[in-house]
N, C-alpha and C positions, 0 to 999 in steps of 0.2 A: 428421680428417674431421668440421664441425661437426655441419651439420643431418644427419640419418639421414633417406631417404625412402623407407623401408620399415616398413611397419605391425608385418610379421612376419617371421621367414625360417625354412621348415620344413628339417629335416635328416635323411633316411631312406636308411638302406640293410638289406638283405635279409641274413640270415645262414641256411645251408644247410645242411644236414644236414654237410655234408661238410666246412662252416669251424667255426673254433673261435669260440664266441660272444664270448669275451673280447678275442679280436684284432678281431674287428669293431668290437666297443665302443670299442678303444684310434684305430679307423682314423676313426671319424666324431667321436669327441673331438682330433681331431686340428684341428676348425674348430670348437670349442663352447668356452665360457670354463670357466675349472676348476670344477670340483666340480657342475656343471649335470647336471641328473637326464635320465635318456636311459628313453624307453618302451620297456617290450617288448610285444608282440601277438603270438601263436602263429596261424601259418596253416598251412595244408596245400597241397600242390604236387599235381600232376595225376594224380600217381602214391600219394598218399598221404604221401608226404615229408613231414618238419617243415620248416617255414620261420619262422626267426622273423623279425619286423620292429621293427627300433630304429629309433625315433624320437626328434627334439626338436625343440621349437618356442620361439623364442629370440622375445618380444617387448618386452625391455627394450632403449632404446636405446642404453646401452654394451655390454650384450651382443652386438645386433645390430651394433655397429662392432667389438668382436672377431672376431665371426665372418668380417664383408668385410675387415678385417684380414688374417684370417689365408689368405681367397679369396684377398687380394692379393699372396699370395705367389707366384702361379703366375709361369711364365716371362713376360718382356717381350711377345713372340710369341704367347703365349694370352691376355693380357690383350687385346690388339691383335686379336685372332681375336674375341673375344665382345663388344668394342666396336662391332666390324663386322657383326656379326651379331646385332646388339640386337633389329632390328627381326623378327626372325624367333624369339627368346628371349624376348619379351616378346609375350603373348597378351593378345584384347581384353578380359578380366578384370584385366589389370594385374597379372601375374602372369608376373615371371620365372625362368626355369629353365634348370638350370646341370647336369650331370654332371660328378663327379668320380672321380678314381681311386682306388678302394678300398685297391688294393696298395700304392700310394705314397703315400697316407694313412697304412695302415699304419707305413711307412718314416717316419713324420716329413715326407715332402716332400707336395708340391701340386702336383697336374697334372691337367688336363682328361681324362676317360675314362668309365671305365663303373663303377657301385659304388656309388656314394653322388648321391643324387639331394637338388640345393636346389633348393628353390621360396620367393621373395620376393614380398611384396606389396609392389608399388611404390606410393607414394601419389601420386597426381595428382587434383588440382583443375583442370577436371571428369577423373571419371576415364573417361579416353580414351585408347589404346592410345599415341599420338603423345604426349601429357603423360608418360608412364609411361616410353616411349624417353628421351625428353629427362633426364627423370630420373634413371633410371640410366644413362645415359651420366656425369652430372651425379658419381656417387659413384664411377663406376669410374674417374674423371679423375683423382681425389682419392686413389686405392688407389698 
């Protein structure tokens, strides 16, 4: 992938009180470059339970390539599904949204599912959804 059509990519996972923080971080790191810093923020659930929010923002082009390459390990049918749904996955603010399976990521696998949210700000000039969808499509075609 030569050009990277993203300004940045955010990854986020929630670690609930019943989960092991290190395991959730390992799952998130499945998509991140090596030695990338993961931010932590504590929050509280509806019933007062502790929720730890693990997140990372990737802004460097080479590091974004790493994230996209890791997402590219999805099964061919899942990549095809993402491409078919790009009109719904890219919003009017030119942000692409994917949800990835946290359990699979912990095992070192990549699959669509729940638990890890990926939001990528797609470069588009002019900043219109149609241009962002086309740029995202080109990026996924190269995976």
